[in-house]
C-alpha positions as CSV (number, residue, x, y, z in Angstrom):
1,M,1.5,1.0,-24.8
2,Q,2.7,1.0,-21.0
3,L,0.2,2.7,-19.0
4,P,1.3,4.6,-15.8
5,E,2.4,1.9,-13.0
6,H,0.6,3.6,-10.2
7,G,-2.9,5.1,-9.4
8,A,-3.6,8.7,-9.0
9,N,-2.5,11.5,-11.4
10,P,-5.2,10.5,-13.8
11,H,-4.1,13.2,-16.4
12,H,-1.3,10.9,-17.2
13,V,-3.4,8.1,-18.0
14,Y,-5.4,10.3,-20.5
15,G,-2.4,11.5,-21.9
16,K,-0.9,8.2,-22.7
17,L,-4.0,6.9,-24.3
18,G,-4.5,10.1,-26.4
19,M,-7.8,10.9,-24.8
20,T,-9.1,14.3,-23.7
21,P,-9.9,14.4,-20.2
22,P,-13.6,15.2,-19.3
23,A,-14.2,18.4,-17.1
24,R,-15.1,16.1,-14.2
25,I,-13.1,13.2,-13.1
26,L,-13.8,10.8,-10.4
27,D,-10.6,8.7,-9.6
28,F,-11.0,5.4,-8.1
29,S,-7.4,4.4,-9.2
30,E,-6.1,5.6,-5.9
31,N,-6.9,4.4,-2.5
32,C,-6.5,7.0,0.2
33,N,-9.2,7.7,2.7
34,P,-12.0,9.7,0.9
35,A,-12.9,11.7,4.2
36,G,-9.6,13.7,3.7
37,P,-7.2,14.4,6.3
38,P,-8.3,14.7,10.0
39,R,-9.9,17.8,11.2
40,A,-7.1,18.3,13.7
41,V,-4.5,18.6,10.8
42,L,-6.6,21.3,9.1
43,D,-6.9,23.3,12.3
44,M,-3.3,23.4,12.9
45,W,-2.4,24.8,9.5
46,P,-1.9,28.4,10.5
47,D,0.7,27.1,13.1
48,L,2.4,24.8,10.3
49,V,2.9,27.9,8.4
50,T,5.0,29.6,11.1
51,R,7.4,26.5,11.0
52,L,8.5,26.9,7.3
53,H,11.6,29.0,8.3
54,T,12.7,26.3,10.9
55,Y,14.8,23.3,9.9
56,P,13.2,20.0,10.8
57,D,14.4,17.6,13.4
58,P,16.8,15.1,11.8
59,A,15.3,12.2,13.4
60,G,11.8,13.0,12.3
61,E,10.4,14.3,15.9
62,P,7.8,14.6,17.3
63,F,6.4,11.9,14.6
64,L,9.2,9.3,15.7
65,S,8.1,9.3,19.3
66,K,4.6,9.0,18.6
67,V,5.0,6.1,16.5
68,A,7.0,4.5,19.3
69,E,4.4,5.1,21.7
70,Y,1.5,4.1,19.3
71,H,3.0,0.8,18.7
72,G,4.4,0.1,22.0
73,V,8.0,-0.2,20.7
74,P,11.4,1.3,21.7
75,Q,12.4,4.6,19.5
76,A,15.5,2.7,18.4
77,S,13.1,0.1,16.7
78,V,11.7,3.0,14.4
79,F,12.7,5.0,11.4
80,A,10.8,7.8,9.7
81,G,10.8,8.2,6.0
82,N,9.8,10.7,3.2
83,G,7.1,8.1,2.5
84,A,7.2,4.5,2.2
85,A,8.7,4.8,-1.5
86,E,12.0,6.1,0.2
87,I,12.0,3.6,2.9
88,L,11.7,0.7,0.1
89,S,14.7,2.1,-1.5
90,L,16.8,2.3,1.4
91,I,15.8,-1.5,2.3
92,A,16.6,-2.4,-1.2
93,E,20.2,-1.5,-0.5
94,R,20.5,-4.2,2.1
95,Y,20.3,-6.8,-0.6
96,R,22.5,-5.3,-3.3
97,G,23.7,-8.2,-5.7
98,K,21.8,-10.7,-3.8
99,R,18.6,-12.6,-4.5
100,A,15.1,-11.7,-3.4
101,I,11.6,-13.5,-3.6
102,V,8.9,-11.2,-4.6
103,V,5.2,-12.5,-4.2
104,H,3.1,-11.3,-7.1
105,P,0.7,-9.6,-8.1
106,T,1.8,-6.9,-5.9
107,F,3.1,-3.4,-5.5
108,S,5.5,-2.6,-8.4
109,E,7.9,-0.4,-6.3
110,Y,9.4,-3.8,-4.6
111,E,10.9,-4.9,-7.8
112,A,11.7,-1.2,-9.0
113,T,13.8,-0.3,-6.0
114,L,15.5,-3.9,-5.9
115,M,16.4,-3.9,-9.6
116,A,17.9,-0.5,-9.4
117,K,20.3,-2.2,-6.7
118,G,21.1,-5.2,-8.7
119,V,19.2,-7.6,-6.9
120,E,18.3,-10.8,-8.4
121,I,14.5,-11.4,-8.5
122,E,12.7,-14.7,-8.0
123,R,9.0,-14.3,-8.7
124,V,6.3,-16.2,-7.1
125,I,3.0,-16.0,-8.6
126,A,-0.2,-16.4,-6.3
127,S,-2.9,-18.3,-8.2
128,E,-5.9,-16.5,-9.5
129,A,-7.9,-19.9,-9.1
130,E,-6.9,-19.9,-5.2
131,G,-8.1,-16.5,-4.6
132,F,-4.5,-15.1,-4.9
133,G,-3.8,-16.3,-1.5
134,L,-0.1,-16.3,-0.2
135,P,1.5,-19.3,-2.2
136,N,3.7,-20.5,0.9
137,E,4.6,-23.5,-0.5
138,A,6.2,-21.9,-3.3
139,V,8.0,-19.5,-1.3
140,L,9.3,-22.0,1.2
141,S,10.9,-24.1,-1.5
142,Q,12.9,-20.9,-2.8
143,I,13.6,-19.4,0.6
144,E,17.2,-21.1,1.3
145,E,18.6,-19.3,-1.6
146,A,17.2,-15.8,-0.9
147,A,18.3,-12.9,1.1
148,V,14.7,-11.6,1.6
149,V,11.2,-12.2,0.9
150,Y,8.7,-9.3,0.2
151,I,5.2,-9.8,1.1
152,C,2.5,-7.2,1.1
153,T,-0.1,-7.6,4.0
154,P,-2.9,-6.9,3.2
155,N,-1.7,-7.3,-0.4
156,N,-2.0,-4.6,-3.0
157,P,-3.8,-4.8,-5.3
158,T,-6.0,-7.6,-4.3
159,G,-6.7,-6.8,-0.8
160,V,-6.0,-10.1,0.3
161,M,-4.8,-10.6,3.8
162,P,-2.5,-13.8,4.1
163,E,-3.6,-16.6,6.3
164,R,-1.8,-16.0,9.5
165,G,-0.4,-19.7,9.6
166,D,1.0,-19.4,6.1
167,L,2.6,-16.1,7.0
168,L,4.1,-17.5,10.2
169,A,5.7,-20.5,8.6
170,I,7.5,-18.4,6.1
171,I,8.8,-16.0,8.8
172,Q,9.8,-19.0,10.9
173,M,11.6,-20.9,7.9
174,A,13.2,-17.6,7.0
175,G,14.6,-17.1,10.4
176,E,16.0,-20.7,10.3
177,V,17.9,-20.0,7.1
178,G,19.1,-16.5,7.5
179,C,16.6,-14.8,5.1
180,E,15.0,-11.6,6.0
181,V,11.2,-10.8,5.4
182,V,10.1,-7.5,4.3
183,L,6.2,-6.9,5.3
184,D,4.4,-4.1,3.7
185,E,1.5,-3.2,5.9
186,A,0.5,0.1,4.2
187,F,-3.0,-1.0,4.5
188,V,-3.4,-2.8,7.4
189,D,-4.7,-0.1,9.5
190,F,-7.8,0.0,7.5
191,I,-8.3,-3.7,8.8
192,D,-7.3,-3.8,12.5
193,E,-4.1,-3.0,14.1
194,S,-4.2,-6.3,16.0
195,R,-3.6,-7.9,12.3
196,S,-0.2,-6.2,12.4
197,F,3.0,-8.1,13.0
198,I,4.8,-5.3,14.8
199,S,3.6,-6.7,18.3
200,E,5.6,-9.9,17.4
201,L,8.8,-8.5,16.1
202,R,10.6,-8.9,19.3
203,D,10.8,-12.5,18.5
204,S,11.4,-12.1,14.9
205,P,14.7,-9.8,14.5
206,H,14.8,-10.9,10.7
207,V,11.4,-9.2,9.8
208,I,11.1,-5.5,8.8
209,I,7.9,-3.7,8.5
210,V,7.1,-0.9,6.3
211,R,4.1,1.5,7.1
212,S,2.6,4.4,5.3
213,M,0.7,7.5,6.6
214,T,-0.6,8.2,3.1
215,K,-3.5,6.0,3.0
216,M,-5.4,6.0,6.2
217,Y,-4.9,9.8,6.8
218,A,-5.3,11.0,3.3
219,I,-2.0,12.9,3.2
220,P,-0.2,11.6,0.1
221,G,1.1,15.1,-0.8
222,I,3.6,15.4,2.3
223,R,5.2,12.0,1.9
224,L,5.3,10.2,5.1
225,G,6.0,6.6,6.2
226,Y,8.0,4.5,8.7
227,V,9.8,1.4,9.3
228,V,9.8,-0.7,12.4
229,A,12.4,-3.2,12.7
230,H,15.4,-4.5,14.8
231,P,17.6,-1.7,16.2
232,D,20.6,-2.9,14.2
233,V,18.5,-2.7,11.0
234,I,17.3,0.7,11.8
235,V,20.8,1.9,12.3
236,E,21.8,0.9,8.9
237,L,18.7,2.5,7.1
238,K,19.4,5.8,8.9
239,S,23.1,5.8,7.9
240,A,22.0,5.5,4.2
241,A,19.1,8.1,4.5
242,P,20.0,12.0,3.8
243,H,19.8,14.4,6.5
244,W,16.6,15.8,7.1
245,N,14.8,13.2,5.1
246,V,11.4,14.0,6.7
247,N,10.2,17.6,6.4
248,G,9.1,19.5,9.7
249,L,5.4,19.9,8.5
250,A,5.1,16.1,7.8
251,A,6.6,15.1,11.1
252,A,4.1,17.5,13.1
253,I,1.0,16.3,10.8
254,G,2.0,12.7,11.5
255,A,2.1,13.2,15.2
256,V,-1.2,14.4,15.2
257,C,-2.6,11.9,13.0
258,L,-1.5,9.0,15.2
259,G,-3.8,10.2,17.9
260,E,-7.0,10.2,15.9
261,E,-8.7,7.0,17.1
262,A,-12.4,8.0,16.2
263,Y,-11.1,9.1,12.7
264,R,-9.5,5.6,12.1
265,E,-12.6,3.7,13.2
266,A,-14.7,5.7,10.9
267,A,-12.4,5.1,8.1
268,I,-12.4,1.3,8.6
269,C,-16.3,1.2,9.0
270,S,-16.8,3.2,5.9
271,A,-14.3,1.1,3.7
272,R,-15.7,-2.2,5.1
273,T,-19.5,-1.0,4.2
274,E,-18.6,0.5,0.8
275,R,-16.4,-2.6,-0.3
276,E,-19.2,-5.1,0.7
277,K,-21.8,-3.1,-1.2
278,M,-19.5,-2.9,-4.1
279,T,-18.6,-6.6,-3.8
280,A,-22.3,-7.6,-3.8
281,F,-22.9,-5.2,-7.0
282,L,-20.1,-6.7,-9.1
283,K,-21.1,-10.1,-8.4
284,K,-24.7,-9.7,-9.6
285,F,-23.0,-8.9,-13.0
286,D,-20.9,-12.2,-12.9
287,C,-17.8,-10.4,-12.2
288,I,-15.1,-12.4,-10.0
289,V,-14.2,-10.3,-7.1
290,T,-11.2,-10.7,-4.9
291,E,-11.8,-11.5,-0.9
292,S,-10.3,-7.9,0.0
293,E,-10.0,-6.8,3.6
294,A,-8.8,-3.5,2.6
295,N,-10.1,-0.2,1.4
296,F,-10.2,-1.3,-2.2
297,L,-11.0,-4.4,-4.2
298,T,-10.1,-5.8,-7.5
299,F,-12.5,-7.6,-9.8
300,K,-12.5,-9.3,-13.2
301,P,-15.0,-8.5,-15.9
302,R,-15.5,-10.2,-19.2
303,D,-13.3,-7.6,-21.0
304,A,-11.2,-5.4,-18.7
305,G,-9.7,-3.4,-21.3
306,K,-12.8,-2.1,-22.9
307,L,-14.6,-1.5,-19.6
308,Y,-11.5,0.4,-18.5
309,T,-11.6,2.8,-21.6
310,D,-15.4,2.9,-21.6
311,M,-15.3,4.4,-17.9
312,L,-12.5,6.7,-18.8
313,A,-14.6,8.3,-21.4
314,K,-17.3,9.0,-18.7
315,G,-14.8,10.5,-16.5
316,I,-14.3,7.5,-14.2
317,V,-10.8,6.5,-13.7
318,L,-10.2,2.8,-12.5
319,R,-7.0,1.1,-11.8
320,H,-5.7,-1.1,-14.6
321,S,-3.7,-4.3,-13.9
322,E,-1.3,-4.2,-16.9
323,N,1.6,-4.1,-14.8
324,F,0.5,-6.4,-12.0
325,R,2.1,-10.1,-12.8
326,G,-0.5,-12.7,-12.5
327,M,-3.1,-10.4,-13.3
328,D,-1.9,-9.1,-16.7
329,G,-4.5,-6.6,-17.4
330,S,-7.7,-8.8,-17.0
331,W,-8.6,-7.2,-13.7
332,L,-9.4,-3.7,-12.4
333,R,-9.1,-2.2,-9.0
334,I,-11.6,0.1,-7.3
335,G,-10.5,2.3,-4.3
336,M,-13.4,3.1,-1.9
337,K,-14.6,6.6,-1.9
338,S,-17.6,8.5,-0.4
339,S,-21.2,6.7,-0.5
340,A,-22.2,9.0,-3.1
341,E,-19.4,8.5,-5.3
342,M,-19.6,4.8,-5.2
343,E,-23.3,5.1,-6.0
344,E,-22.4,7.1,-9.0
345,L,-19.7,4.5,-9.9
346,R,-22.2,1.7,-9.6
347,R,-24.9,3.6,-11.8
348,E,-21.9,4.0,-14.6
349,L,-20.7,0.4,-14.3
350,A,-24.2,-1.0,-14.6
351,G,-24.6,0.2,-18.0
352,A,-21.1,-0.7,-19.1
353,L,-21.3,-4.2,-17.7
354,I,-24.4,-5.0,-19.3
355,N,-22.4,-4.5,-22.7
356,N,-19.4,-5.9,-21.5
């Protein structure tokens, strides 16, 4: 039985398994900021309603300008999209009929969008024994034959951030052989903006960086993301996108979110604290835990399948790994939530893990 390939929407999981959902569900399968949207977003809601009758700016303003200012890049290097999912689909068109390297285990949308464009996939699997670190030697051995390499930094689902030297080695060789590099930085803002590659893009025109507003700012319902790349790449992406691809409410909300520095710092601190507590807890029960730096972690219990369904029966939804190559169902992912919710999760897991 094929389970849903993404977290969130837990009713789909219960439906697939033929289980009746409990009255109360705690969903740890998605990894948005548990604090909810910034207060400034909620305060602007009455004003947003007045904009419903107005067509949005076709370039995604005022969000586009705020992104350029936030990262210190020219506006010509930024393109706003209807979530990272739309952006990944537009990027995949660049490689139609060509060959792409995808490093697994990782986000399933890379392959889904590439395969829809007839791209040949070369899969490189990170080693569980080596902590799912970036397998740069394997990537480098294939890179001359590829049009693009996809790397998630930090990786989803492991939360592991590639070693900078390994990443730079791939980027350098890719530039030498005419291969592009797509870096998905959807979760880098839960670590530190200094870990982003955006500041180095000027010297690497073959690198395309995808960012999401969904996770940090807890706004998945409006769909908003952006890409930072060489202006020539941006022109091509824009030409393939539909007019008004970013709705006006999303553009206004995104612009406000980027100004919320204190909110971001609080989210980083909370995610790190809860991740460290959960890691220590899981290791007490002899689980293997990834060295995550993001707002989620992945762990390997003795029987992931049984633990997954046992927790579903309690109304707790974890993220399965059935569709993550190299994990193949034996790992589970936990998104960090509020302190109270994490404590409840630990209480329920304790009993389940003793019998796992």
